[in-house]
mmCIF file of the N, C-alpha and C atoms, coordinates in Angstrom:
data_MODEL
# 
_entry.id   MODEL 
# 
loop_
_atom_site.group_PDB 
_atom_site.id 
_atom_site.type_symbol 
_atom_site.label_atom_id 
_atom_site.label_alt_id 
_atom_site.label_comp_id 
_atom_site.label_asym_id 
_atom_site.label_entity_id 
_atom_site.label_seq_id 
_atom_site.pdbx_PDB_ins_code 
_atom_site.Cartn_x 
_atom_site.Cartn_y 
_atom_site.Cartn_z 
_atom_site.occupancy 
_atom_site.B_iso_or_equiv 
_atom_site.pdbx_formal_charge 
_atom_site.auth_seq_id 
_atom_site.auth_comp_id 
_atom_site.auth_asym_id 
_atom_site.auth_atom_id 
_atom_site.pdbx_PDB_model_num 
ATOM 1   N N  . MET A 1 1  ? 141.466 235.316 170.501 1.00 0.00 ? 1  MET A N  1 
ATOM 2   C CA . MET A 1 1  ? 141.774 234.602 171.731 1.00 0.00 ? 1  MET A CA 1 
ATOM 3   C C  . MET A 1 1  ? 141.165 233.206 171.625 1.00 0.00 ? 1  MET A C  1 
ATOM 4   N N  . SER A 1 2  ? 141.945 232.202 171.941 1.00 0.00 ? 2  SER A N  1 
ATOM 5   C CA . SER A 1 2  ? 141.440 230.842 171.821 1.00 0.00 ? 2  SER A CA 1 
ATOM 6   C C  . SER A 1 2  ? 140.473 230.518 172.952 1.00 0.00 ? 2  SER A C  1 
ATOM 7   N N  . HIS A 1 3  ? 139.726 229.452 172.767 1.00 0.00 ? 3  HIS A N  1 
ATOM 8   C CA . HIS A 1 3  ? 138.714 229.051 173.747 1.00 0.00 ? 3  HIS A CA 1 
ATOM 9   C C  . HIS A 1 3  ? 139.342 228.699 175.097 1.00 0.00 ? 3  HIS A C  1 
ATOM 10  N N  . SER A 1 4  ? 140.470 227.968 175.086 1.00 0.00 ? 4  SER A N  1 
ATOM 11  C CA . SER A 1 4  ? 141.082 227.554 176.354 1.00 0.00 ? 4  SER A CA 1 
ATOM 12  C C  . SER A 1 4  ? 141.635 228.744 177.133 1.00 0.00 ? 4  SER A C  1 
ATOM 13  N N  . VAL A 1 5  ? 142.166 229.743 176.438 1.00 0.00 ? 5  VAL A N  1 
ATOM 14  C CA . VAL A 1 5  ? 142.666 230.940 177.110 1.00 0.00 ? 5  VAL A CA 1 
ATOM 15  C C  . VAL A 1 5  ? 141.509 231.704 177.724 1.00 0.00 ? 5  VAL A C  1 
ATOM 16  N N  . SER A 1 6  ? 140.393 231.783 176.997 1.00 0.00 ? 6  SER A N  1 
ATOM 17  C CA . SER A 1 6  ? 139.208 232.464 177.501 1.00 0.00 ? 6  SER A CA 1 
ATOM 18  C C  . SER A 1 6  ? 138.654 231.751 178.734 1.00 0.00 ? 6  SER A C  1 
ATOM 19  N N  . SER A 1 7  ? 138.607 230.431 178.707 1.00 0.00 ? 7  SER A N  1 
ATOM 20  C CA . SER A 1 7  ? 138.111 229.660 179.848 1.00 0.00 ? 7  SER A CA 1 
ATOM 21  C C  . SER A 1 7  ? 139.021 229.825 181.057 1.00 0.00 ? 7  SER A C  1 
ATOM 22  N N  . GLU A 1 8  ? 140.323 229.824 180.799 1.00 0.00 ? 8  GLU A N  1 
ATOM 23  C CA . GLU A 1 8  ? 141.277 230.001 181.896 1.00 0.00 ? 8  GLU A CA 1 
ATOM 24  C C  . GLU A 1 8  ? 141.125 231.384 182.519 1.00 0.00 ? 8  GLU A C  1 
ATOM 25  N N  . ARG A 1 9  ? 140.917 232.375 181.686 1.00 0.00 ? 9  ARG A N  1 
ATOM 26  C CA . ARG A 1 9  ? 140.725 233.742 182.186 1.00 0.00 ? 9  ARG A CA 1 
ATOM 27  C C  . ARG A 1 9  ? 139.444 233.833 183.019 1.00 0.00 ? 9  ARG A C  1 
ATOM 28  N N  . SER A 1 10 ? 138.377 233.214 182.555 1.00 0.00 ? 10 SER A N  1 
ATOM 29  C CA . SER A 1 10 ? 137.112 233.213 183.301 1.00 0.00 ? 10 SER A CA 1 
ATOM 30  C C  . SER A 1 10 ? 137.276 232.530 184.655 1.00 0.00 ? 10 SER A C  1 
ATOM 31  N N  . LEU A 1 11 ? 138.031 231.447 184.677 1.00 0.00 ? 11 LEU A N  1 
ATOM 32  C CA . LEU A 1 11 ? 138.267 230.737 185.929 1.00 0.00 ? 11 LEU A CA 1 
ATOM 33  C C  . LEU A 1 11 ? 139.044 231.612 186.909 1.00 0.00 ? 11 LEU A C  1 
ATOM 34  N N  . LYS A 1 12 ? 140.056 232.316 186.420 1.00 0.00 ? 12 LYS A N  1 
ATOM 35  C CA . LYS A 1 12 ? 140.829 233.211 187.288 1.00 0.00 ? 12 LYS A CA 1 
ATOM 36  C C  . LYS A 1 12 ? 139.951 234.314 187.860 1.00 0.00 ? 12 LYS A C  1 
ATOM 37  N N  . ILE A 1 13 ? 139.051 234.846 187.051 1.00 0.00 ? 13 ILE A N  1 
ATOM 38  C CA . ILE A 1 13 ? 138.134 235.887 187.525 1.00 0.00 ? 13 ILE A CA 1 
ATOM 39  C C  . ILE A 1 13 ? 137.232 235.319 188.613 1.00 0.00 ? 13 ILE A C  1 
ATOM 40  N N  . CYS A 1 14 ? 136.725 234.107 188.396 1.00 0.00 ? 14 CYS A N  1 
ATOM 41  C CA . CYS A 1 14 ? 135.862 233.466 189.400 1.00 0.00 ? 14 CYS A CA 1 
ATOM 42  C C  . CYS A 1 14 ? 136.608 233.293 190.714 1.00 0.00 ? 14 CYS A C  1 
ATOM 43  N N  . VAL A 1 15 ? 137.800 232.764 190.642 1.00 0.00 ? 15 VAL A N  1 
ATOM 44  C CA . VAL A 1 15 ? 138.584 232.523 191.852 1.00 0.00 ? 15 VAL A CA 1 
ATOM 45  C C  . VAL A 1 15 ? 138.904 233.832 192.545 1.00 0.00 ? 15 VAL A C  1 
ATOM 46  N N  . ARG A 1 16 ? 139.224 234.844 191.772 1.00 0.00 ? 16 ARG A N  1 
ATOM 47  C CA . ARG A 1 16 ? 139.636 236.121 192.351 1.00 0.00 ? 16 ARG A CA 1 
ATOM 48  C C  . ARG A 1 16 ? 138.493 236.841 193.054 1.00 0.00 ? 16 ARG A C  1 
ATOM 49  N N  . PHE A 1 17 ? 137.293 236.821 192.486 1.00 0.00 ? 17 PHE A N  1 
ATOM 50  C CA . PHE A 1 17 ? 136.200 237.633 193.004 1.00 0.00 ? 17 PHE A CA 1 
ATOM 51  C C  . PHE A 1 17 ? 135.102 236.854 193.720 1.00 0.00 ? 17 PHE A C  1 
ATOM 52  N N  . PHE A 1 18 ? 134.879 235.616 193.375 1.00 0.00 ? 18 PHE A N  1 
ATOM 53  C CA . PHE A 1 18 ? 133.715 234.910 193.903 1.00 0.00 ? 18 PHE A CA 1 
ATOM 54  C C  . PHE A 1 18 ? 134.054 233.708 194.778 1.00 0.00 ? 18 PHE A C  1 
ATOM 55  N N  . CYS A 1 19 ? 135.195 233.132 194.621 1.00 0.00 ? 19 CYS A N  1 
ATOM 56  C CA . CYS A 1 19 ? 135.502 231.869 195.289 1.00 0.00 ? 19 CYS A CA 1 
ATOM 57  C C  . CYS A 1 19 ? 136.449 232.033 196.469 1.00 0.00 ? 19 CYS A C  1 
ATOM 58  N N  . ARG A 1 20 ? 136.650 233.250 196.940 1.00 0.00 ? 20 ARG A N  1 
ATOM 59  C CA . ARG A 1 20 ? 137.544 233.484 198.070 1.00 0.00 ? 20 ARG A CA 1 
ATOM 60  C C  . ARG A 1 20 ? 136.859 233.138 199.386 1.00 0.00 ? 20 ARG A C  1 
ATOM 61  N N  . LYS A 1 21 ? 137.676 232.862 200.384 1.00 0.00 ? 21 LYS A N  1 
ATOM 62  C CA . LYS A 1 21 ? 137.138 232.680 201.732 1.00 0.00 ? 21 LYS A CA 1 
ATOM 63  C C  . LYS A 1 21 ? 136.667 234.037 202.240 1.00 0.00 ? 21 LYS A C  1 
ATOM 64  N N  . PRO A 1 22 ? 135.621 234.057 203.041 1.00 0.00 ? 22 PRO A N  1 
ATOM 65  C CA . PRO A 1 22 ? 135.181 235.342 203.600 1.00 0.00 ? 22 PRO A CA 1 
ATOM 66  C C  . PRO A 1 22 ? 136.220 235.875 204.582 1.00 0.00 ? 22 PRO A C  1 
ATOM 67  N N  . LYS A 1 23 ? 136.313 237.185 204.655 1.00 0.00 ? 23 LYS A N  1 
ATOM 68  C CA . LYS A 1 23 ? 137.236 237.799 205.606 1.00 0.00 ? 23 LYS A CA 1 
ATOM 69  C C  . LYS A 1 23 ? 136.672 237.647 207.013 1.00 0.00 ? 23 LYS A C  1 
ATOM 70  N N  . THR A 1 24 ? 137.557 237.554 207.971 1.00 0.00 ? 24 THR A N  1 
ATOM 71  C CA . THR A 1 24 ? 137.162 237.432 209.370 1.00 0.00 ? 24 THR A CA 1 
ATOM 72  C C  . THR A 1 24 ? 137.515 238.715 210.098 1.00 0.00 ? 24 THR A C  1 
ATOM 73  N N  . GLY A 1 25 ? 136.591 239.215 210.890 1.00 0.00 ? 25 GLY A N  1 
ATOM 74  C CA . GLY A 1 25 ? 136.836 240.422 211.669 1.00 0.00 ? 25 GLY A CA 1 
ATOM 75  C C  . GLY A 1 25 ? 136.726 240.124 213.151 1.00 0.00 ? 25 GLY A C  1 
ATOM 76  N N  . ILE A 1 26 ? 137.182 241.045 213.936 1.00 0.00 ? 26 ILE A N  1 
ATOM 77  C CA . ILE A 1 26 ? 137.098 240.928 215.394 1.00 0.00 ? 26 ILE A CA 1 
ATOM 78  C C  . ILE A 1 26 ? 136.235 242.070 215.907 1.00 0.00 ? 26 ILE A C  1 
ATOM 79  N N  . LEU A 1 27 ? 135.228 241.739 216.672 1.00 0.00 ? 27 LEU A N  1 
ATOM 80  C CA . LEU A 1 27 ? 134.327 242.725 217.251 1.00 0.00 ? 27 LEU A CA 1 
ATOM 81  C C  . LEU A 1 27 ? 134.634 242.835 218.738 1.00 0.00 ? 27 LEU A C  1 
ATOM 82  N N  . MET A 1 28 ? 135.003 244.025 219.166 1.00 0.00 ? 28 MET A N  1 
ATOM 83  C CA . MET A 1 28 ? 135.325 244.239 220.579 1.00 0.00 ? 28 MET A CA 1 
ATOM 84  C C  . MET A 1 28 ? 134.339 245.249 221.155 1.00 0.00 ? 28 MET A C  1 
ATOM 85  N N  . LEU A 1 29 ? 133.720 244.881 222.258 1.00 0.00 ? 29 LEU A N  1 
ATOM 86  C CA . LEU A 1 29 ? 132.742 245.743 222.913 1.00 0.00 ? 29 LEU A CA 1 
ATOM 87  C C  . LEU A 1 29 ? 133.079 245.884 224.389 1.00 0.00 ? 29 LEU A C  1 
ATOM 88  N N  . ASN A 1 30 ? 132.820 247.044 224.936 1.00 0.00 ? 30 ASN A N  1 
ATOM 89  C CA . ASN A 1 30 ? 132.930 247.238 226.378 1.00 0.00 ? 30 ASN A CA 1 
ATOM 90  C C  . ASN A 1 30 ? 131.506 247.228 226.922 1.00 0.00 ? 30 ASN A C  1 
ATOM 91  N N  . MET A 1 31 ? 131.157 246.150 227.590 1.00 0.00 ? 31 MET A N  1 
ATOM 92  C CA . MET A 1 31 ? 129.785 245.983 228.062 1.00 0.00 ? 31 MET A CA 1 
ATOM 93  C C  . MET A 1 31 ? 129.706 246.052 229.577 1.00 0.00 ? 31 MET A C  1 
ATOM 94  N N  . GLY A 1 32 ? 130.671 246.688 230.175 1.00 0.00 ? 32 GLY A N  1 
ATOM 95  C CA . GLY A 1 32 ? 130.669 246.758 231.627 1.00 0.00 ? 32 GLY A CA 1 
ATOM 96  C C  . GLY A 1 32 ? 131.165 245.462 232.222 1.00 0.00 ? 32 GLY A C  1 
ATOM 97  N N  . GLY A 1 33 ? 130.962 245.316 233.491 1.00 0.00 ? 33 GLY A N  1 
ATOM 98  C CA . GLY A 1 33 ? 131.416 244.108 234.153 1.00 0.00 ? 33 GLY A CA 1 
ATOM 99  C C  . GLY A 1 33 ? 130.994 244.090 235.600 1.00 0.00 ? 33 GLY A C  1 
ATOM 100 N N  . PRO A 1 34 ? 131.260 242.981 236.256 1.00 0.00 ? 34 PRO A N  1 
ATOM 101 C CA . PRO A 1 34 ? 130.889 242.856 237.667 1.00 0.00 ? 34 PRO A CA 1 
ATOM 102 C C  . PRO A 1 34 ? 131.769 243.751 238.534 1.00 0.00 ? 34 PRO A C  1 
ATOM 103 N N  . GLU A 1 35 ? 131.205 244.188 239.639 1.00 0.00 ? 35 GLU A N  1 
ATOM 104 C CA . GLU A 1 35 ? 131.957 245.050 240.556 1.00 0.00 ? 35 GLU A CA 1 
ATOM 105 C C  . GLU A 1 35 ? 132.762 244.241 241.564 1.00 0.00 ? 35 GLU A C  1 
ATOM 106 N N  . LYS A 1 36 ? 132.285 243.036 241.892 1.00 0.00 ? 36 LYS A N  1 
ATOM 107 C CA . LYS A 1 36 ? 132.972 242.202 242.884 1.00 0.00 ? 36 LYS A CA 1 
ATOM 108 C C  . LYS A 1 36 ? 133.317 240.853 242.263 1.00 0.00 ? 36 LYS A C  1 
ATOM 109 N N  . LEU A 1 37 ? 134.363 240.233 242.766 1.00 0.00 ? 37 LEU A N  1 
ATOM 110 C CA . LEU A 1 37 ? 134.786 238.929 242.277 1.00 0.00 ? 37 LEU A CA 1 
ATOM 111 C C  . LEU A 1 37 ? 133.665 237.897 242.391 1.00 0.00 ? 37 LEU A C  1 
ATOM 112 N N  . GLU A 1 38 ? 132.880 238.000 243.433 1.00 0.00 ? 38 GLU A N  1 
ATOM 113 C CA . GLU A 1 38 ? 131.785 237.040 243.636 1.00 0.00 ? 38 GLU A CA 1 
ATOM 114 C C  . GLU A 1 38 ? 130.713 237.151 242.548 1.00 0.00 ? 38 GLU A C  1 
ATOM 115 N N  . ASP A 1 39 ? 130.649 238.296 241.867 1.00 0.00 ? 39 ASP A N  1 
ATOM 116 C CA . ASP A 1 39 ? 129.616 238.522 240.850 1.00 0.00 ? 39 ASP A CA 1 
ATOM 117 C C  . ASP A 1 39 ? 130.024 238.044 239.456 1.00 0.00 ? 39 ASP A C  1 
ATOM 118 N N  . VAL A 1 40 ? 131.279 237.617 239.287 1.00 0.00 ? 40 VAL A N  1 
ATOM 119 C CA . VAL A 1 40 ? 131.785 237.258 237.955 1.00 0.00 ? 40 VAL A CA 1 
ATOM 120 C C  . VAL A 1 40 ? 131.003 236.100 237.346 1.00 0.00 ? 40 VAL A C  1 
ATOM 121 N N  . HIS A 1 41 ? 130.776 235.050 238.102 1.00 0.00 ? 41 HIS A N  1 
ATOM 122 C CA . HIS A 1 41 ? 130.074 233.874 237.564 1.00 0.00 ? 41 HIS A CA 1 
ATOM 123 C C  . HIS A 1 41 ? 128.694 234.242 237.036 1.00 0.00 ? 41 HIS A C  1 
ATOM 124 N N  . ASP A 1 42 ? 127.915 234.929 237.834 1.00 0.00 ? 42 ASP A N  1 
ATOM 125 C CA . ASP A 1 42 ? 126.561 235.302 237.407 1.00 0.00 ? 42 ASP A CA 1 
ATOM 126 C C  . ASP A 1 42 ? 126.592 236.264 236.220 1.00 0.00 ? 42 ASP A C  1 
ATOM 127 N N  . PHE A 1 43 ? 127.546 237.188 236.217 1.00 0.00 ? 43 PHE A N  1 
ATOM 128 C CA . PHE A 1 43 ? 127.672 238.130 235.103 1.00 0.00 ? 43 PHE A CA 1 
ATOM 129 C C  . PHE A 1 43 ? 127.949 237.385 233.799 1.00 0.00 ? 43 PHE A C  1 
ATOM 130 N N  . LEU A 1 44 ? 128.921 236.491 233.815 1.00 0.00 ? 44 LEU A N  1 
ATOM 131 C CA . LEU A 1 44 ? 129.261 235.747 232.599 1.00 0.00 ? 44 LEU A CA 1 
ATOM 132 C C  . LEU A 1 44 ? 128.130 234.820 232.175 1.00 0.00 ? 44 LEU A C  1 
ATOM 133 N N  . LEU A 1 45 ? 127.468 234.210 233.130 1.00 0.00 ? 45 LEU A N  1 
ATOM 134 C CA . LEU A 1 45 ? 126.342 233.332 232.810 1.00 0.00 ? 45 LEU A CA 1 
ATOM 135 C C  . LEU A 1 45 ? 125.240 234.112 232.101 1.00 0.00 ? 45 LEU A C  1 
ATOM 136 N N  . ARG A 1 46 ? 124.876 235.262 232.631 1.00 0.00 ? 46 ARG A N  1 
ATOM 137 C CA . ARG A 1 46 ? 123.838 236.090 231.993 1.00 0.00 ? 46 ARG A CA 1 
ATOM 138 C C  . ARG A 1 46 ? 124.293 236.585 230.622 1.00 0.00 ? 46 ARG A C  1 
ATOM 139 N N  . LEU A 1 47 ? 125.567 236.950 230.511 1.00 0.00 ? 47 LEU A N  1 
ATOM 140 C CA . LEU A 1 47 ? 126.096 237.473 229.252 1.00 0.00 ? 47 LEU A CA 1 
ATOM 141 C C  . LEU A 1 47 ? 126.037 236.431 228.143 1.00 0.00 ? 47 LEU A C  1 
ATOM 142 N N  . PHE A 1 48 ? 126.520 235.227 228.418 1.00 0.00 ? 48 PHE A N  1 
ATOM 143 C CA . PHE A 1 48 ? 126.608 234.213 227.369 1.00 0.00 ? 48 PHE A CA 1 
ATOM 144 C C  . PHE A 1 48 ? 125.307 233.452 227.148 1.00 0.00 ? 48 PHE A C  1 
ATOM 145 N N  . MET A 1 49 ? 124.370 233.529 228.058 1.00 0.00 ? 49 MET A N  1 
ATOM 146 C CA . MET A 1 49 ? 123.082 232.862 227.880 1.00 0.00 ? 49 MET A CA 1 
ATOM 147 C C  . MET A 1 49 ? 122.034 233.784 227.264 1.00 0.00 ? 49 MET A C  1 
ATOM 148 N N  . ASP A 1 50 ? 122.343 235.054 227.117 1.00 0.00 ? 50 ASP A N  1 
ATOM 149 C CA . ASP A 1 50 ? 121.389 236.033 226.583 1.00 0.00 ? 50 ASP A CA 1 
ATOM 150 C C  . ASP A 1 50 ? 121.315 235.906 225.065 1.00 0.00 ? 50 ASP A C  1 
ATOM 151 N N  . THR A 1 51 ? 120.238 235.298 224.562 1.00 0.00 ? 51 THR A N  1 
ATOM 152 C CA . THR A 1 51 ? 120.095 235.105 223.115 1.00 0.00 ? 51 THR A CA 1 
ATOM 153 C C  . THR A 1 51 ? 119.710 236.389 222.397 1.00 0.00 ? 51 THR A C  1 
ATOM 154 N N  . ASP A 1 52 ? 119.231 237.391 223.123 1.00 0.00 ? 52 ASP A N  1 
ATOM 155 C CA . ASP A 1 52 ? 118.861 238.659 222.494 1.00 0.00 ? 52 ASP A CA 1 
ATOM 156 C C  . ASP A 1 52 ? 120.037 239.624 222.379 1.00 0.00 ? 52 ASP A C  1 
ATOM 157 N N  . LEU A 1 53 ? 121.148 239.305 223.002 1.00 0.00 ? 53 LEU A N  1 
ATOM 158 C CA . LEU A 1 53 ? 122.286 240.218 223.004 1.00 0.00 ? 53 LEU A CA 1 
ATOM 159 C C  . LEU A 1 53 ? 122.795 240.463 221.590 1.00 0.00 ? 53 LEU A C  1 
ATOM 160 N N  . MET A 1 54 ? 123.278 239.442 220.921 1.00 0.00 ? 54 MET A N  1 
ATOM 161 C CA . MET A 1 54 ? 123.694 239.552 219.530 1.00 0.00 ? 54 MET A CA 1 
ATOM 162 C C  . MET A 1 54 ? 123.897 238.159 218.970 1.00 0.00 ? 54 MET A C  1 
ATOM 163 N N  . GLN A 1 55 ? 123.684 238.055 217.690 1.00 0.00 ? 55 GLN A N  1 
ATOM 164 C CA . GLN A 1 55 ? 123.922 236.791 217.012 1.00 0.00 ? 55 GLN A CA 1 
ATOM 165 C C  . GLN A 1 55 ? 124.908 237.061 215.890 1.00 0.00 ? 55 GLN A C  1 
ATOM 166 N N  . LEU A 1 56 ? 126.039 236.393 215.932 1.00 0.00 ? 56 LEU A N  1 
ATOM 167 C CA . LEU A 1 56 ? 127.055 236.541 214.905 1.00 0.00 ? 56 LEU A CA 1 
ATOM 168 C C  . LEU A 1 56 ? 127.206 235.216 214.172 1.00 0.00 ? 56 LEU A C  1 
ATOM 169 N N  . PRO A 1 57 ? 127.493 235.261 212.883 1.00 0.00 ? 57 PRO A N  1 
ATOM 170 C CA . PRO A 1 57 ? 127.733 233.996 212.177 1.00 0.00 ? 57 PRO A CA 1 
ATOM 171 C C  . PRO A 1 57 ? 129.018 233.348 212.683 1.00 0.00 ? 57 PRO A C  1 
ATOM 172 N N  . VAL A 1 58 ? 129.004 232.057 212.764 1.00 0.00 ? 58 VAL A N  1 
ATOM 173 C CA . VAL A 1 58 ? 130.169 231.320 213.235 1.00 0.00 ? 58 VAL A CA 1 
ATOM 174 C C  . VAL A 1 58 ? 130.829 230.662 212.036 1.00 0.00 ? 58 VAL A C  1 
ATOM 175 N N  . GLN A 1 59 ? 132.126 230.826 211.928 1.00 0.00 ? 59 GLN A N  1 
ATOM 176 C CA . GLN A 1 59 ? 132.849 230.208 210.802 1.00 0.00 ? 59 GLN A CA 1 
ATOM 177 C C  . GLN A 1 59 ? 133.517 228.948 211.261 1.00 0.00 ? 59 GLN A C  1 
# 
């Protein structure tokens, strides 16, 4: 096998296994909710401001 064919093969392996974009998933949770319409604002504020809830990487 010539050197250029070997290099091309190595590059294809790199692209195939190491250089791909990471897969993206969707996480869906049922975390309850407010009982009254008036409670929606406070519920969402507490939910999105809670730094201890979960931290996910952002792409």
